[in-house]
Structure formats: structure tokens, C-alpha cells
C-alpha positions in Angstrom: 39.6 204.9 186.1 38.3 202.3 183.6 39.9 202.9 180.3 39.7 199.3 179.2 36.0 198.8 179.1 35.2 202.4 178.5 32.2 202.3 180.8 32.0 203.9 184.2 29.4 205.1 186.8 28.6 208.7 187.0 26.5 210.1 189.9 24.9 213.5 189.5 24.8 216.1 192.3 21.1 215.6 192.8 21.2 211.8 192.2 21.4 209.2 195.0 23.2 205.9 194.7 20.2 204.3 193.0 20.3 206.7 190.1 23.8 206.0 189.0 23.9 205.7 185.2 26.4 204.3 182.7 28.3 207.0 180.8 30.8 207.0 178.0 32.3 210.4 177.2 33.1 211.5 173.7 36.9 211.5 173.1 38.7 214.7 172.2 40.6 214.8 168.9 43.8 212.7 169.1 42.9 212.0 172.7 41.6 208.6 173.9 38.4 208.5 175.9 38.9 208.7 179.7 36.3 207.4 182.0 36.3 207.5 185.8 34.7 204.5 187.6 33.1 205.5 190.9 31.1 203.4 193.4 27.8 205.2 194.0 28.3 204.8 197.8 31.7 206.4 197.6 30.3 209.7 196.3 27.4 210.3 198.7 27.2 214.0 199.4 30.0 214.6 196.8 32.7 214.6 199.6 34.3 211.2 199.9 37.3 210.5 197.7 39.1 207.2 197.4 42.8 207.1 196.8 42.4 206.0 193.2 40.0 208.9 192.5 42.5 211.3 194.0 45.3 209.9 191.8 43.0 210.0 188.7 42.2 213.7 189.1 45.9 214.5 189.5 46.7 212.3 186.4 44.1 214.0 184.3 45.5 217.4 185.2 49.0 216.3 184.2 47.6 215.3 180.9 46.5 218.9 180.4 42.8 218.6 181.0 41.0 221.7 182.4 39.3 221.7 185.8 35.9 221.8 184.1 36.8 218.8 181.9 38.1 216.8 184.9 34.9 217.6 186.8 32.8 216.4 183.9 34.8 213.2 183.4 35.0 212.2 187.0 31.5 213.3 188.1 33.0 215.6 190.8 32.3 219.3 191.3 34.9 221.8 190.2 35.5 222.8 193.8 36.4 219.3 194.7 38.8 219.1 191.7 40.4 222.4 192.8 40.8 221.1 196.4 42.5 217.9 195.2 44.9 219.8 193.0 45.8 222.1 195.9 46.4 219.3 198.4 50.0 218.0 198.8 48.7 214.5 199.4 45.4 212.5 199.8 43.4 213.1 202.9 42.4 210.3 205.3 39.1 208.6 204.8 36.7 208.9 207.8 33.9 206.4 208.0 30.5 208.2 208.1 28.4 207.8 211.2 25.1 206.0 210.7 22.2 205.5 213.1 22.5 202.4 215.2 20.4 200.6 217.8 23.4 201.1 220.1 23.3 204.9 219.9 21.4 205.2 223.1 23.8 202.9 225.0 27.2 204.0 223.6 28.0 206.4 226.4 27.3 203.6 229.0 29.2 201.0 227.0 32.2 203.3 226.6 32.3 204.0 230.3 32.0 200.3 231.2 34.5 199.2 228.6 37.1 201.8 229.5 36.8 201.2 233.2 36.5 197.4 233.3 37.4 196.2 229.8 34.3 194.0 229.7 33.6 191.8 226.7 30.6 191.9 224.5 29.2 188.8 226.1 29.4 190.5 229.6 27.9 193.8 228.4 25.1 192.3 226.3 22.8 191.3 229.2 23.4 194.7 230.9 22.1 196.8 227.9 19.4 194.2 227.1 18.0 195.0 230.5 18.1 198.7 229.5 16.1 198.0 226.3 18.7 197.0 223.7 17.2 194.7 221.0 20.2 194.3 218.7 22.6 191.5 218.3 25.9 190.7 220.0 27.6 191.1 216.6 26.7 194.8 216.5 27.9 195.2 220.0 31.3 193.5 219.2 31.6 195.8 216.2 31.2 198.9 218.3 33.6 197.7 221.0 36.2 196.9 218.3 35.8 200.5 217.0 37.0 201.8 220.3 40.4 200.4 219.6 42.9 202.2 217.4 41.7 202.0 213.8 43.9 200.0 211.5 41.8 199.8 208.3 43.5 200.8 205.1 42.1 202.5 202.0 40.9 200.0 199.5 41.8 200.2 195.9 40.0 199.0 192.8 42.0 198.8 189.6 40.9 197.7 186.1 42.5 197.2 182.7 42.4 200.1 180.2 43.9 201.3 177.0 47.2 203.2 177.1 47.8 206.5 175.3 51.4 207.8 175.1 53.0 208.2 178.5 50.0 206.9 180.4 50.9 203.5 181.6 53.7 200.9 182.0 53.2 197.4 183.2 55.6 195.5 185.4 55.9 192.0 186.7 58.3 189.3 188.1 59.0 186.0 186.4 60.7 183.0 187.8 63.8 181.8 185.9 64.9 178.8 187.8 67.4 177.6 190.4 71.1 177.2 189.6 74.2 176.1 191.6 77.1 178.6 192.1 80.8 177.4 192.1 80.5 176.6 195.8 77.5 174.4 195.2 75.0 176.8 196.8 71.6 176.8 195.0 70.2 180.3 194.3 67.1 181.3 192.4 67.0 183.7 189.4 64.1 186.0 188.7 63.6 188.4 185.9 62.0 191.8 186.3 60.0 192.9 183.2 58.6 196.4 182.5 57.0 197.4 179.2 55.7 200.8 178.1 52.1 200.4 177.1 52.0 202.7 174.1 55.4 202.0 172.4 55.9 198.4 173.8 59.5 199.5 174.7 60.8 196.7 176.9 63.2 196.5 179.8 64.4 193.4 181.7 66.7 192.8 184.6 67.8 189.5 186.3 68.2 189.3 190.1 68.5 186.7 192.8 65.8 188.4 195.0 62.3 189.7 194.6 62.3 191.6 197.9 61.2 195.3 198.0 64.7 196.8 197.8 65.4 194.7 194.6 62.1 195.8 193.1 62.7 199.4 193.8 66.3 199.2 192.4 64.9 197.5 189.2 62.5 200.4 188.9 65.3 202.9 189.2 67.3 201.1 186.5 64.2 200.9 184.3 63.6 204.7 184.7 67.2 205.4 183.7 66.8 203.0 180.7 63.6 204.7 179.5 64.9 208.2 180.5 61.7 208.7 182.5 58.5 207.0 183.7 54.8 206.9 182.9 51.9 208.4 184.9 51.0 205.0 186.3 52.3 201.5 186.5 50.2 198.4 186.6 51.2 195.4 188.7 49.7 192.1 189.9 49.1 191.6 193.6 52.7 190.9 194.5 53.4 191.3 198.3 56.0 194.0 197.6 53.2 196.2 196.2 50.0 195.0 197.9 50.1 193.6 201.4 46.5 192.4 201.3 43.4 192.9 199.1 42.7 196.2 201.0 46.2 197.4 201.8 49.1 198.7 199.7 52.6 198.4 200.9 53.3 201.8 202.6 57.0 201.6 201.8 56.3 201.1 198.0 53.7 203.9 198.2 56.4 206.2 199.5 58.5 205.3 196.5 55.6 205.9 194.1 54.7 209.2 195.6 58.3 210.4 195.3 58.2 209.9 191.5 54.5 210.9 191.2 53.2 207.8 189.5 50.0 206.0 190.4 50.0 202.4 191.6 47.5 200.2 189.8 46.9 196.5 190.5 44.7 194.1 188.7 42.0 191.9 190.2 43.0 188.7 192.0 43.3 185.8 189.5 42.9 188.2 186.6 46.4 188.3 185.0 45.0 189.0 181.6 44.3 192.6 182.8 48.1 193.3 182.3 48.3 191.3 179.2 51.2 193.3 177.6 53.7 192.4 180.3 52.4 188.8 180.5 53.1 188.4 176.8 56.6 189.9 177.3 57.4 187.4 180.0 56.7 184.5 177.6 58.6 186.4 174.8 61.7 186.8 177.1 61.7 183.2 178.1 61.3 181.9 174.5 63.3 184.4 172.5 66.2 185.1 174.9 66.5 182.5 177.6 65.6 179.3 175.9 68.7 177.4 174.7 71.2 180.1 175.9 74.1 179.7 178.3 75.4 182.4 180.7 78.4 182.3 183.0 76.9 184.2 185.9 74.3 186.8 186.8 76.4 189.7 185.5 76.9 188.0 182.1 73.1 187.3 182.0 72.3 191.0 182.5 75.0 192.1 180.0 73.6 189.8 177.3 70.1 190.9 178.2 71.0 194.6 177.5 72.5 193.6 174.2 69.4 191.6 173.3 67.1 194.6 174.2 69.1 197.0 172.0 69.5 194.7 168.9 66.4 192.5 169.0 63.5 193.1 171.4 63.2 196.9 170.9 64.1 196.9 167.2 61.7 194.2 166.0 58.5 195.0 164.1 55.8 194.7 166.7 52.8 192.6 165.5 50.2 194.8 167.2 51.5 198.3 166.5 53.1 197.5 163.2 56.1 199.6 164.2 59.4 199.1 166.1 59.2 200.0 169.8 62.4 202.1 169.5 60.7 204.2 166.9 57.5 204.8 169.0 59.5 205.4 172.2 60.1 209.2 171.6 56.4 209.7 171.4 55.8 208.3 174.9 56.0 211.8 176.6 57.5 210.3 179.7 58.1 212.3 182.9 61.8 213.3 182.4 64.2 211.5 184.8 66.0 214.7 185.7 62.8 216.4 187.1 62.9 214.5 190.4 65.9 214.0 192.8 67.1 210.4 193.1 65.1 208.3 195.5 67.1 207.2 198.6 66.8 203.4 198.5 66.4 201.9 202.0 65.3 198.5 203.2 62.9 199.2 206.1 62.6 196.4 208.6 59.6 196.2 210.9 60.4 195.8 214.6 58.4 195.8 217.8 59.8 198.6 219.9 60.9 197.2 223.3 59.7 198.4 226.7 63.3 198.9 227.6 63.6 201.8 225.1 65.6 200.0 222.5 65.0 198.2 219.2 67.4 195.6 217.8 68.8 195.9 214.3 71.7 194.0 212.7 72.7 192.6 216.1 72.9 196.0 217.8 70.5 198.0 219.9 69.3 201.5 219.2 67.3 203.8 221.4 64.0 205.5 220.5 61.6 207.9 222.3 59.9 205.8 225.0 56.3 206.8 224.0 56.6 204.5 221.1 57.3 201.4 223.3 55.2 198.4 222.3 54.4 199.8 218.8 55.6 198.6 215.4 58.4 200.8 214.0 60.5 200.5 210.9 64.3 200.7 211.0 66.9 200.8 208.2 70.0 202.4 206.7 69.4 205.8 205.1 72.1 208.3 204.1 74.8 206.7 206.3 72.5 206.7 209.3 70.3 204.3 211.2 66.8 205.7 210.9 63.7 204.6 213.0 60.3 205.5 211.7 56.8 205.2 213.1 54.6 205.1 210.0 55.7 208.1 207.9 57.4 210.0 210.9 61.1 209.7 211.7 61.4 209.3 215.4 65.1 208.6 215.9 68.4 208.8 214.0 71.7 207.2 215.0 75.2 206.7 213.6 75.7 203.0 212.7 77.2 200.8 215.4 80.9 200.2 214.9 80.9 196.8 216.6 78.4 194.0 216.6 76.4 193.8 219.8 76.8 197.6 220.6 74.1 199.6 222.3 73.6 203.1 220.8 71.6 205.4 223.0 70.5 209.0 222.7 70.8 210.8 226.2 67.4 212.5 225.6 65.7 209.1 225.0 67.2 207.7 228.3 66.2 210.8 230.3 62.6 210.5 229.0 62.6 206.8 229.8 63.8 207.4 233.4 61.2 210.1 233.9 58.4 207.8 232.7 59.6 204.8 234.7 59.8 206.7 238.0 56.2 207.9 237.8 54.0 206.3 240.4 51.7 203.9 238.6 48.0 204.3 239.1 46.6 201.2 240.7 43.2 200.5 239.0 40.3 200.1 241.4 38.7 196.7 241.9 36.3 195.7 239.2 33.7 194.7 241.7 32.1 196.4 244.8 31.4 195.6 248.4 28.9 198.2 249.8 28.3 197.1 253.5 24.9 198.8 253.3 22.9 195.9 254.8 20.7 196.9 257.8 20.7 194.8 261.0 17.2 194.2 262.3 16.6 195.2 266.0 13.7 194.3 268.3 12.3 197.0 270.6 12.7 196.5 274.4 8.9 196.8 274.9 8.4 193.6 273.0 10.4 191.6 275.5 8.6 193.3 278.5 5.2 192.4 277.1 6.4 188.8 276.5 7.6 188.5 280.2 4.2 189.4 281.6 
């Protein structure tokens, strides 16, 4: 949704991608204009929805818009809007099938690849003899698609204006490195979150920027604000976005728990989240510069006092009002409407073929069918939990001693059963037919030669 530029792309039901047109809806009274930005190729047939579009539809509904209004603003049919509102979560994106020069050879290629594992270089001459005229790149692309798909949904986010309760912006800032009484050097970071409408500010100082620290800072900020906004804008920090096309699934789990949408700005476009960027400079200049603190606890104590008596009570230059006075108008999602999030630091591990995964110098068993895969393990509610993507596959009591092995008898029984199965020896990947015919000379030939 592009609420910054106010311009989006709307594709009609009978319009193809080439007929996309710019569109700016008329705002309702006391309501800012909302525009949904859609890629024309993403709405072909009116069926494909990106994760951002799914979140935008849910957000518009929370704002009180009718199904008809949401359909008009997003360019989607009312049936699509109803389906999104009924769904408990976003559905997976399936790549549409397109005609290819390989279509006539795919069954042959699949059989050869599954039986022999031949590379594209080996298979290319075989199908060229059968009439294939395409490139080896197309062939490699098809062979790669036979492997498990690992692509993630991509996300496009842009800057937009913020009505009450719509958006908060969050960021990390580096504070410096300082020695402790033992002489160890540790870094100091400041977490900054600002509500877009009221400019209400929250800051917290930590010695880590890891995901658990980020989530804990969010929880403290939600308690400080007594709620949260419909969406939060970030930069491309690794705790939120693993790559240009992949959100951190553990942070997505946290966001879905509280029901806010994750927004990230374009790479090398920090001005998109200008409110929080300005607050970072404000904190460093008006609070940190020239001040002295005894330790991290004292730093956070003085920060809370500064927020209460200076930062949130000053007359803001843009709004002309004090943030603390505009704060009640934010219409935040109340903090008591959702149960507290169980904070857990999930550590990725490769599940061993012996049926165990190592965590904190101990070994924990898991179902053997997950051997060789990447699983996540961590503490949750006084248990050691092992997850495969979003599924919990094993739970154990924490080891009492370092170096212990914690095994579930069901896991061991399944491991024994699979290990005792007679492995199937694959046939040779070449053939020896013995079909050559030995030439024989008739006896009459020798008789005639002897005469």
C-alpha cells in the first residue's frame, strides 16, 4: 500500500497488465486517502495475492472499511476480499505454469533425472537429438525446479502518511563501545520506536541487537505505549529481513501473534522512515551527548525519565502539539487484547543422521524422518522445543547436566525400524546388452571350396 506518494496501480477485471492505470481515490471525511499498489503481473486473473496485499486487506478491514470499499481501493473483487477476511492466514503462492519449449520433453527428463541424476550438460544432447531447440539455461532451470522449492514471498514496501494508529517506525542505533569494571569491552545499542501520528517516542538501551533483544524491546515498547499500531516500518535489518526476498520467519511469527504488518523500506532508502531516523539524531544530541551514566541500568533509568519529562512533553515542530497530548488519539490495539508472546531464541541446527541434535552442549532426539534437514531448537515454557518450520516435532525436559543425551523412546524405536530396513541398491547407470550376433559360415561353402 503506497500512502506516501498517493499513487498506485489499479487493474480492472477486464484489463490486462498493459492496461494498468494510475489511480488516486478520493479520501473520506476525516480519513486519509488509502491507495493499494499492485504489480499488474501479480493480479493476472484476479487470483494471485502477495503477502503485502493480504495484510493490506486485513488492515483496511480493521480500520472499519466495508468489503465494497476495500474491493474498490485494492482493485480486488469482493469475493476475494471476503476470502481473505475468512482465512486464518495467507495462502502459499504457486508459480503459474507457462508454455515452454521443454514441455514435450519434461516426462523424459524427469525419468532420466530421477533414475540417473544426470546434469543439464549430459541431458542437453539427448533432447537435442529429439528435436529440442532451446538453451541449456532453460534446461537447468527446469531441473532445479525438480528439487524442493525454497523461494520465499517477496515484499515491496514504500513510505506513506500515517493516520492515528496506522504506523510506528522502529530502528537500531549504535551508541559506542565501553569498558566494564573488569576491562571487557561491550557495545551499546539504542532501540528507537516512534508512533507516526503522535510522535510519541520510546527508547531502550541494550548490549545486543539479536532477535530476542529486538522482540523484548518491542514487548517493552508495547507496554509503554499501552498497545501497538496496525503496522511497523523497519529498515532491512537481518533480524527482520534475511534477504531482499525473505522475511525472518521467527519475527513473522511474532508479528502475526500481535497482528501487525511488517513493512521494510527499499535498500539504501532510509529517508522512507524519516520519523525514526530523525528521532535517532534527536536522542543522540538531546539525551546522550555530554551525559554520564554508571551502567546500562542507570542509562535506561535516565532514558525513561527523559522520555517522561522532555522528549514526549516537548512541543513538536511538525505537529505543533506535544506527543503526550496526541497519544490518546492514536487508537492503538489495546495490549490486553492478546496474550503475552512467549519469547524464545530459536537456534538453527542441522538434524543429525544419528537421530539427535545438539543444543547447549547436550543432545536431544527428534523423529528420524527429519534427519539431514534444518530444524530450530530453543527454550519455550520450561521445555526444549524442536521445530521444523512452523511445526513442533519434539519436546523434551531440559538436560540437568552438561553433555547429557535426552532421548524419547518413540524416536529411538522409529530410528531402529528405519535403520534395519534393507536398503535398495540402485541399478547401474549404464547397460551391457550382450545382443551382438556371431556370424557363422554354412558348411556347403567349405565343401564347394574343397572341390
